[in-house]
C-alpha positions in Angstrom: -14.9 14.8 -7.6 -13.5 13.7 -3.4 -15.9 10.7 -2.8 -16.1 11.0 1.1 -18.0 8.8 3.7 -18.7 10.0 7.2 -18.1 8.2 10.3 -19.3 9.0 13.8 -21.7 8.7 16.3 -22.8 12.0 17.3 -25.8 13.1 14.8 -25.1 16.7 15.5 -21.5 16.3 13.9 -22.2 14.5 11.3 -24.2 17.6 10.7 -21.2 20.0 10.8 -19.1 18.3 9.0 -21.4 18.1 5.7 -22.0 21.5 6.5 -18.6 22.2 6.2 -17.9 20.3 3.3 -20.6 22.0 1.3 -19.0 25.4 2.2 -14.8 25.0 1.8 -14.0 22.0 -0.1 -16.4 21.8 -3.8 -14.5 18.7 -4.9 -15.9 16.8 -2.3 -18.9 14.5 -3.0 -20.4 12.9 0.1 -22.0 9.9 -0.7 -23.0 8.4 2.7 -22.7 8.7 6.7 -22.5 6.1 9.4 -23.1 6.0 12.9 -21.4 2.7 14.0 -18.9 0.2 13.1 -20.6 -2.2 10.7 -23.0 0.3 9.1 -19.6 2.1 7.8 -17.8 -1.4 6.6 -21.2 -2.2 5.2 -21.0 1.1 3.5 -17.1 1.1 2.0 -17.6 -1.8 0.6 -20.8 -0.9 -1.0 -19.2 3.3 -2.2 -15.7 2.5 -3.0 -15.1 5.7 -1.3 -11.9 7.9 -1.8 -12.1 9.4 1.7 -13.4 8.9 4.9 -13.5 11.1 8.2 -13.7 8.5 10.8 -14.1 9.2 14.9 -12.7 7.0 17.4 -15.3 5.6 20.0 -18.5 4.3 17.4 -21.1 2.3 19.4 -19.9 -0.5 18.9 -16.1 -0.4 18.3 -13.3 1.9 17.2 -12.5 3.6 14.0 -9.2 1.6 14.5 -11.8 -1.8 14.9 -12.6 -0.1 11.3 -9.5 0.3 9.6 -8.8 -3.0 10.9 -11.4 -5.1 8.5 -9.2 -3.8 5.5 -6.0 -5.5 5.0 -5.1 -2.9 2.0 -7.8 -0.1 2.5 -8.3 2.1 -1.0 -9.1 4.7 1.3 -7.5 7.8 3.0 -8.6 8.5 6.6 -9.1 11.9 8.0 -9.7 10.9 11.6 -12.0 13.3 14.1 -12.6 12.8 17.6 -12.3 14.1 20.7 -9.8 12.6 22.4 -5.8 13.6 21.3 -4.4 10.9 23.3 -4.8 8.1 19.5 -2.9 10.6 18.0 0.2 8.5 17.0 -1.9 5.4 16.6 -4.2 7.6 14.1 -0.6 8.3 12.3 0.6 4.8 12.8 -2.2 3.3 10.1 -1.2 6.2 7.7 -3.9 8.7 8.4 -3.9 12.0 6.1 -4.8 14.0 9.9 -6.4 14.0 13.0 -8.6 16.8 14.6 -10.0 17.5 17.5 -13.1 18.7 17.6 -15.2 21.0 18.0 -13.8 20.9 14.1 -12.0 24.0 12.9 -13.1 24.5 9.6 -9.7 25.7 8.5 -7.8 22.5 9.8 -10.7 20.1 8.3 -10.0 22.1 4.8 -6.1 21.6 4.9 -6.7 18.1 5.3 -9.8 17.4 2.6 -7.3 19.1 0.4 -3.5 17.5 1.6 -6.1 13.9 0.9 -6.9 14.8 -2.1 -3.2 15.8 -3.5 -2.5 12.3 -2.2 -4.4 10.5 -4.3 -3.8 12.4 -7.2 0.0 11.8 -7.2 -0.4 8.1 -6.2 -3.3 7.7 -9.3 -0.5 9.9 -11.4 2.5 7.4 -10.5 -0.3 4.2 -11.3 -0.9 5.9 -14.7 2.8 5.6 -14.9 3.3 2.6 -14.4 1.0 1.5 -16.6 2.6 2.9 -19.3 5.9 1.6 -18.6 4.1 -2.0 -19.4 2.4 -2.0 -21.1 4.6 -2.0 -25.2 7.0 -5.0 -25.2 9.8 -2.3 -26.0 9.4 -1.9 -23.0 10.8 -4.3 -20.8 13.4 -3.3 -19.7 11.7 -0.1 -18.8 8.7 -2.4 -16.6 7.9 -1.0 -13.0 6.2 -1.7 -9.9 3.9 0.3 -7.5 5.4 -0.2 -3.9 3.3 1.3 -0.8 4.6 1.2 2.5 3.0 3.2 5.2 4.4 6.9 4.4 6.2 6.5 0.8 4.6 4.9 -2.7 7.6 3.9 -4.7 7.5 3.7 -9.0 10.4 0.9 -9.4 12.0 -0.5 -12.0 12.0 -4.1 -12.2 15.5 -3.9 -13.6 16.9 -2.2 -10.2 15.1 -4.9 -8.0 17.3 -7.8 -6.9 14.9 -10.2 -4.8 12.4 -10.4 -2.1 12.5 -11.4 1.3 9.9 -12.3 3.5 9.1 -12.8 7.5 5.5 -13.9 6.7 4.2 -10.9 7.6 6.0 -8.2 6.2 8.4 -8.3 3.2 11.4 -6.5 1.8 12.3 -5.1 -1.5 15.9 -4.9 -1.5 16.8 -2.5 -5.4 19.3 -1.2 -6.8 19.3 2.8 -5.7 16.1 2.6 -2.9 17.5 0.5 -0.8 15.4 -1.3 1.1 12.0 -1.3 1.1 9.8 -2.7 3.6 6.1 -3.3 2.4 2.7 -5.2 5.0 2.1 -7.4 1.7 2.9 -10.5 2.0 5.5 -12.3 -0.9 2.8 -14.8 -2.4 1.2 -11.3 -3.7 4.5 -9.6 -5.4 5.1 -13.4 -6.3 1.4 -12.7 -8.8 2.7 -9.4 -9.5 5.7 -10.1 -11.1 4.7 -13.7 -12.4 6.1 -13.5 -16.4 8.7 -11.1 -15.9 11.9 -12.8 -14.4 11.6 -13.5 -10.9 11.6 -17.1 -9.4 10.9 -17.9 -6.1 13.6 -19.8 -4.9 12.2 -20.3 -1.2 9.3 -19.7 0.7 10.9 -16.8 2.2 12.7 -15.2 -1.2 11.6 -14.3 -4.6 14.6 -13.4 -7.0 15.0 -11.2 -9.7 17.2 -13.7 -12.4 18.5 -11.3 -14.2 21.1 -10.1 -10.9 22.3 -13.7 -10.4 25.8 -13.5 -10.2 26.5 -17.1 -9.8 24.7 -20.2 -8.5 26.1 -22.8 -5.6 25.8 -26.3 -5.5 27.7 -26.5 -2.0 25.9 -26.9 1.3 22.7 -27.2 -0.5 22.8 -24.8 -2.9 22.3 -21.8 -3.1 22.6 -18.3 -5.5 24.6 -14.7 -4.9 23.0 -12.3 -5.9 25.1 -9.2 -7.9 24.4 -7.2 -4.2 26.5 -9.9 -2.8 23.6 -11.0 -1.6 23.4 -15.3 -0.6 20.1 -16.2 -1.3 19.6 -20.0 -0.2 17.5 -22.3 -2.6 15.2 -25.1 -1.9 15.8 -28.6 -2.7 12.8 -28.6 -5.0 13.3 -25.5 -6.6 17.3 -26.5 -7.9 16.0 -28.1 -11.0 14.0 -25.7 -12.0 16.1 -22.6 -11.3 18.6 -25.1 -13.0 16.3 -24.9 -16.6 15.9 -21.0 -16.1 19.1 -19.7 -15.5 20.0 -20.4 -19.0 17.0 -18.4 -20.3 17.5 -15.4 -17.7 21.1 -15.0 -17.5 22.6 -13.7 -21.0 
C-alpha cells in the first residue's frame, strides 16, 4: 500500500482528492490530512508517508516551506494547485508531477502510479545494495546508493575514486558514471564509507585509497589518483595517510 497524506487548506479539495484516490487508486492508503504547514509537518513526522499530495498556498505558508523543513525527504510529492507559475519551482524540488485544479482524475491516477513505480525502483536498488554488502567475500562488489535530484545510482565502491565537497554539495567521481552531484554533505559520506577503504585527506576531499597512484610530498603534499586528479593532503592528515598507504595499496 502507498501511504499517502493530503495537504490542502480547502476542505472540498481534500474531499475530492480522497474520492478520486479511493475510486481509481486502490493501492493508496490515506493515512492523514492537513490544512496548513504546521499540521502537515507534524503529521509527516508521525506517519512517515510514502506520498504527499501538496497544495502550494497554505494558510501559514507554502508547500515549498513544508518541503524545506526536510533535508532529505523520504517521500514523493505531487503538487496540486491553481497556480501554474510554480511548475518549474515544483520540479526543482523533484516533484513527481504538477497538477492544476480542478483536478483531472486521469492525470492524478497516472501521477500516483508513477510515484509508486519510482518508490518500488528505489526500494529494489536499496535491496540490491544491501545484498551486495552483506557478505565479506563481496568486498569488491560492495555498492552505495547515490541519490541526485532526478536519478538514483547504485555504484560499486571500487568505481568511486574520490569525493569533492564545497560545503553545500558533494561531487562523487566515478570510473564509469562520471561525476555525480549530490546535495548530501561530505561528512555523511565519510560516515557511510567508514571501514570501506576511504580516507578524509582534507576537509573538502574523501579519497578511495585503492585509487591512489602516488603520494607526492612536495608543495605541502598531495596524492595523484588513477583518474589523474591531484588531491591536496592536509598537514595533520599526512602521517596517518602514510600509515594507511601500505595497508590498502597492494
